Every structure is written in structure tokens, then in C-alpha cells.
C-alpha positions in Angstrom: 5.9 79.4 126.0 9.7 79.6 127.9 11.1 76.8 126.5 10.4 74.8 123.5 12.3 71.8 122.5 11.9 71.7 118.8 12.9 67.7 117.5 14.9 67.4 114.3 15.6 70.7 114.4 18.7 70.0 112.0 16.5 68.9 109.4 15.0 71.2 106.6 12.0 72.2 108.0 12.8 71.6 111.9 15.8 74.4 111.2 13.5 76.7 109.5 11.3 76.5 111.9 13.9 77.4 114.8 14.9 80.2 111.8 11.3 81.3 112.1 10.7 80.9 115.6 13.8 83.4 116.7 13.6 85.8 113.9 9.3 86.6 113.1 7.7 85.9 115.7 9.2 87.9 118.8 9.3 84.9 121.1 12.2 86.0 123.7 12.6 82.5 125.3 14.8 79.8 124.8 15.0 76.8 122.1 16.0 73.0 122.6 17.4 71.3 119.8 17.6 68.1 119.8 19.0 65.9 116.5 20.8 63.2 116.0 22.4 64.2 112.9 21.7 61.4 110.4 22.5 61.7 107.1 20.4 64.6 106.6 21.0 66.1 109.9 22.9 69.2 109.1 24.3 71.7 112.4 25.6 74.2 109.5 21.8 74.7 108.8 21.8 76.6 111.7 25.2 77.3 111.9 24.9 81.3 111.5 21.2 80.9 114.4 23.9 79.1 116.9 26.2 82.4 117.3 23.5 85.0 116.5 21.5 83.6 120.3 23.6 82.2 122.4 21.8 81.0 125.6 18.5 80.8 123.9 19.3 78.5 121.4 21.1 74.9 122.6 21.8 72.3 119.9 22.1 69.0 121.4 23.1 65.1 119.8 20.9 62.7 121.1 18.2 60.5 119.8 14.3 60.9 120.5 14.5 56.7 120.9 16.4 57.4 124.0 14.0 58.3 127.1 16.7 58.9 129.6 17.9 61.3 127.0 14.7 63.4 126.5 13.4 63.0 129.7 16.3 64.6 131.4 16.3 67.3 128.9 13.0 68.2 129.4 13.5 68.8 133.3 17.5 70.8 132.7 15.5 73.2 130.8 11.8 73.6 132.1 11.2 72.3 128.6 7.2 73.8 128.1 6.3 72.9 124.3 7.4 70.4 122.4 7.5 70.7 118.4 8.2 67.1 117.3 9.8 67.4 114.2 12.3 64.3 114.6 11.2 61.4 111.0 12.4 59.7 108.7 10.6 61.1 106.0 12.0 59.8 102.5 9.4 57.3 100.6 12.1 55.9 98.7 14.7 54.4 101.4 11.5 53.5 103.9 11.4 51.1 100.6 14.5 49.5 100.1 15.2 49.9 104.6 12.3 50.4 106.6 13.7 49.0 109.9 14.8 52.9 110.6 11.5 54.5 109.4 10.2 52.0 112.4 12.2 52.9 114.8 12.8 56.9 114.6 9.3 57.4 113.8 7.1 55.6 116.3 9.8 54.2 119.1 10.7 58.0 118.9 7.7 59.1 118.9 6.6 56.9 122.1 9.6 57.9 123.8 9.0 61.9 123.5 5.6 61.3 124.7 6.3 58.8 127.8 9.0 61.6 128.9 6.2 64.3 128.5 3.8 62.7 130.4 6.2 61.7 133.4 7.7 65.2 133.4 4.5 67.3 132.9 2.5 65.4 135.2 -1.3 66.6 134.4 -0.5 70.4 133.5 -2.5 71.9 131.1 -0.2 74.9 130.2 2.0 72.6 127.7 2.1 71.3 124.3 2.9 68.6 122.5 3.0 69.0 118.9 3.2 66.7 116.3 4.5 67.5 112.4 3.2 64.4 110.5 2.5 64.7 106.6 -0.6 63.9 104.1 0.2 60.6 103.1 -0.9 58.7 106.4 -4.0 59.8 104.0 -3.8 57.2 100.8 -3.7 57.9 97.5 -6.6 60.2 95.8 -8.5 60.2 92.4 -9.0 62.8 90.1 -10.8 65.0 92.5 -11.8 65.6 96.1 -9.5 66.6 98.9 -8.3 65.0 102.1 -10.0 66.6 105.1 -8.9 65.4 108.9 -11.8 63.3 108.5 -10.6 61.8 105.6 -9.5 57.2 107.1 -5.9 56.5 107.6 -4.8 54.9 104.0 -0.8 54.6 104.5 0.6 52.8 101.3 4.6 52.8 102.6 6.9 52.2 104.8 7.0 55.6 105.6 3.3 56.8 105.9 2.5 53.7 107.9 5.2 55.2 110.0 4.0 58.2 110.2 0.7 57.2 110.9 1.3 55.0 113.5 2.5 58.0 115.4 -0.4 59.8 114.3 -2.8 57.3 116.5 -0.2 56.8 119.4 -0.3 61.0 120.1 -3.6 61.2 119.6 -4.2 58.3 122.0 -2.0 59.4 125.1 -4.3 62.5 124.3 -7.3 60.8 124.6 -5.8 58.2 127.5 -3.8 60.4 129.6 -5.3 63.8 128.3 -1.4 64.8 127.0 -2.3 68.8 125.7 -1.4 67.7 121.9 -2.1 68.8 118.5 -1.2 67.3 114.9 -0.7 68.4 111.9 0.3 67.0 108.0 0.9 68.9 105.6 1.5 68.5 101.9 4.7 68.3 100.3 8.1 71.1 101.5 10.1 72.9 99.8 12.7 76.1 100.1 15.9 76.4 101.8 18.0 73.7 103.3 16.4 70.9 102.1 18.6 68.3 101.4 19.1 67.4 97.9 17.4 64.0 97.8 13.6 65.2 97.3 12.5 66.6 93.5 13.4 70.1 94.1 16.5 70.3 95.0 17.5 66.8 93.5 16.3 68.7 90.2 18.1 72.3 90.5 21.7 70.6 91.7 21.6 68.4 88.9 20.3 70.9 86.5 23.2 73.7 87.1 25.5 70.0 86.3 23.8 69.0 83.7 22.9 66.0 85.0 20.0 63.9 84.1 16.2 64.8 86.1 14.5 61.6 86.8 11.2 61.4 86.8 9.2 58.7 88.0 7.0 56.8 85.5 5.4 59.3 83.2 5.5 62.4 85.6 1.6 62.7 85.9 1.9 62.1 89.9 0.1 65.5 91.5 1.2 67.1 94.4 0.1 70.1 96.8 3.3 72.2 97.6 3.7 74.3 100.2 6.8 76.9 100.7 8.5 75.7 104.4 8.0 79.2 105.7 4.5 79.3 104.9 5.1 76.0 107.0 6.6 76.8 109.7 3.7 80.2 110.1 1.2 77.5 110.6 2.7 75.5 112.8 3.6 78.2 115.1 0.0 79.4 114.4 -1.5 75.8 116.2 1.0 75.4 118.6 -0.1 78.8 119.5 -4.2 78.8 119.4 -5.0 75.1 118.4 -7.7 73.5 120.1 -5.6 70.5 122.5 -6.9 67.4 120.6 -7.2 68.8 117.4 -5.5 68.2 114.1 -5.2 70.5 111.7 -4.7 70.3 108.0 -2.0 71.9 106.3 -1.9 72.9 102.8 -0.1 75.1 100.0 -3.6 75.3 97.6 -1.1 74.2 94.2 -1.9 71.1 92.9 1.1 70.4 90.2 2.1 67.3 88.3 5.9 66.1 88.5 6.6 66.9 85.2 5.3 70.4 85.7 7.4 71.2 88.8 10.5 69.7 87.1 9.9 71.7 84.0 8.9 74.9 85.9 12.3 74.7 88.0 13.9 74.4 84.4 12.1 77.5 83.7 13.0 79.3 86.7 16.6 78.4 86.4 17.2 79.7 82.7 15.7 82.9 84.1 19.3 82.8 86.4 21.5 81.2 85.1 20.7 81.2 81.5 21.1 77.7 80.2 23.4 79.2 77.6 26.5 80.3 80.5 26.5 77.6 81.7 29.7 75.2 80.4 27.8 71.8 81.7 25.5 71.7 79.3 27.0 71.9 76.4 24.7 72.8 74.2 21.4 71.4 76.0 18.4 72.5 76.9 17.6 72.5 80.8 14.7 70.8 79.3 17.0 68.5 77.2 17.6 66.8 80.3 14.0 65.3 81.9 14.4 61.4 82.4 11.5 59.2 82.5 12.5 56.1 84.7 10.4 53.7 86.6 7.8 54.2 88.6 8.2 53.2 92.5 7.0 50.9 94.0 3.4 51.9 95.3 3.6 55.8 94.0 0.6 57.5 95.4 -1.5 59.0 92.1 -2.5 62.1 93.7 -2.6 64.1 97.0 -4.5 67.3 97.6 -4.9 69.4 100.8 -8.8 70.7 102.3 -7.0 73.2 104.7 -10.3 75.2 105.2 -10.3 74.1 109.4 -7.5 76.1 110.3 -7.7 78.5 107.6 -11.5 79.0 109.3 -10.3 78.8 112.9 -6.8 80.1 112.9 -6.6 82.3 110.3 -4.1 80.8 108.7 -3.1 80.7 104.4 -0.7 80.4 102.3 0.7 83.7 101.2 3.8 82.0 98.5 2.7 81.8 95.4 4.7 78.6 93.6 5.6 80.7 91.3 7.9 82.9 93.4 8.5 80.6 96.3 10.9 78.0 93.4 11.9 81.1 92.3 13.2 81.9 95.8 14.8 78.3 96.4 16.5 78.6 92.9 17.8 82.2 94.4 19.4 80.8 97.9 20.9 77.4 95.8 22.6 79.4 94.1 23.9 82.2 96.6 24.9 79.4 99.3 27.9 77.1 96.7 29.2 76.2 100.3 26.7 74.6 101.8 25.9 72.7 98.5 29.4 72.0 97.8 29.4 70.4 101.6 26.6 68.5 101.2 27.1 66.9 97.9 30.6 65.8 98.8 29.8 64.6 102.7 32.1 67.2 104.0 29.7 68.4 106.2 29.1 65.4 107.7 33.5 65.6 108.5 32.2 69.0 110.2 29.9 67.4 112.3 31.5 64.0 113.9 33.8 67.1 114.5 32.0 68.9 117.0 29.7 66.9 117.8 31.0 63.5 118.9 29.4 63.1 121.5 
């Protein structure tokens, strides 16, 4: 792999992937990061990388839905690998505004596939990797786990749009012989996570003495995966995975949402004891837990069977949830400027000034 196109590389998982590849793998090629810079796209996630890897890291502000833009980048940089992260990904936002999810997740993936098919023109020494979610499988009962053969049963506009993009990628592999791989992962957490998802939202709300919202009874179960473990899995699939295959990536960490929030409270108590946090006014972190009306169509349980990637590619998660949660809390505490810029919207002013094209 001489040059990798990463879509959505200014987002949470994409920026962690770029950081992982350049700093942990020995890769000596070039990465081109194509990102539209929507509300969750933040170039500050990679500001240090841009300085450190001049000439090997290139940022391009652009939309994956633009076929000509994508094809031009493939040609200009001689792209040999596409790592496709770009997506609208928040379930709540998809419920109240599904249009953006259809445009980006379906039409955008189609545009990328068409551009890759045109530029690569039958080559087999290339790879198109599509990053997807376990939510395409629907909801589980009290037992069982999602396997690569589990029938799709999406329950939200978000998961339906990702299921559609999965099918498109798979179809391009079957119909046109495009060398594709797909990964379906469980819930990620870690540094640079935009504070709208459960873990970063709870961390920052708790530090400010604000309510910690928990949907319904809080007994929904999710499988949690530290983002760097996920990046390692994607890198392994891109390099060693069989073309045309799908690999489930899980954290072997099933937890109820309420227990995740309580775990955050414990991690914060160790890092910043409640008695020293004036924002709490004498409360404990756990006192902030607030049950709210459940999300519409909320899936009850997700769990991933990742035996295929473990057996075929030798990957497994290494970061235990307690340790990963502690590292995540420490990162947010150590990066108050990043937090402030995201919460106040200052990062939007910065990127408007620097990336107006």
C-alpha cells in the first residue's frame, strides 16, 4: 500500500485510524484524508499529525458524494487502498433527520465505489475497505451473538443506511470483481470522541455537574470496543483479509448502559474526587444519573461473535473496559482546550477560516 485514501478521517474513528497507521504500524506511504467537515469533523483531531508528517499526510476538504472529486483524488495521488469511514452515525439524529444519512451513507458509498471501479479498472492489487456497524443486524434477545451470517434487520434510519451501503459494497465485489472487504464493529470509545455519544457525553456532563441521561431503564446491552483495538483490526483486515469477506469486530465486553455510566462515575471519582469538584455542590457523580424517555425503536442488546477474525487473521481486543475507560477519562481531562473548542463551537470557526474551499 503506497497511498491510502481515508474518508471521514477528521472524525472519531477515522482520526484514530490515521494516527494508528502512521505511528504504530511502520507504514511509510502516504495518507490522503477526505472529509466534508460536518459538525463532527474536526481537523484539530490531527493537527499534530499534519505538522509531523508533512508530505505523507494530506488533508482534503470535500464530499464523498462528489464523484468527480473522488475520482480526481484517486488519480492525483495514485490511491491503492480506500479505507471508508465517512458516515453520518448518530442514531438519534437519524430519527429526527434521516435525509443526511441516506445521502452520505448510501449515495456517498456509491460514489466512492464507482470512482474506485473506474480508476482501478479490474486491478486486484488494490483494496476497498468499508467500515460498518453491528446495528445492521438488528436486536438480540438475552442470548446469542451476531455472526457474519446473521440476517440483516436494521431498526433505525441510521442502521438501514449502513445496511444499504454494506449491500452495495458486497454487490460491487460480486458484480465487478472489486477487491472489497467489510467490517461490522461494536460500540467504540476512546480519545477524540465527539461528545454526543454516551461515554464522552457522560464524562463531560459529570465534570460540569450536569445530568447524566440514561434512556429508559438503562438495561440495554452493548458490546464495547476501545478505538485503538478497532483500528488494529481494520489494519489487519486491509492487509491480510480475504477479498469479498466480511469480518465482525467486537470487544468481548457486554455491558448494560446503566453500568457503563456508573463505571464512568467511578473512573471520575478516582481521577477527580467529587469532593474537589465544585460543580457538584456536594453531590456524588452517581447522583447525577437521570432516567429519560427511551429512544424510539431502541435496540435491546448487541453482542459480537468475532471468532472469524480471530481465527483467520489472529486479531483480538487487548484493552479491557476498565483500563480503556480510565484512559478515555484521562484523555478528556488532559485536553481541556479540545473539549472547550468542541463544546463552544470554536473549532467550527477555526476550520471555516482554514478550510473554506
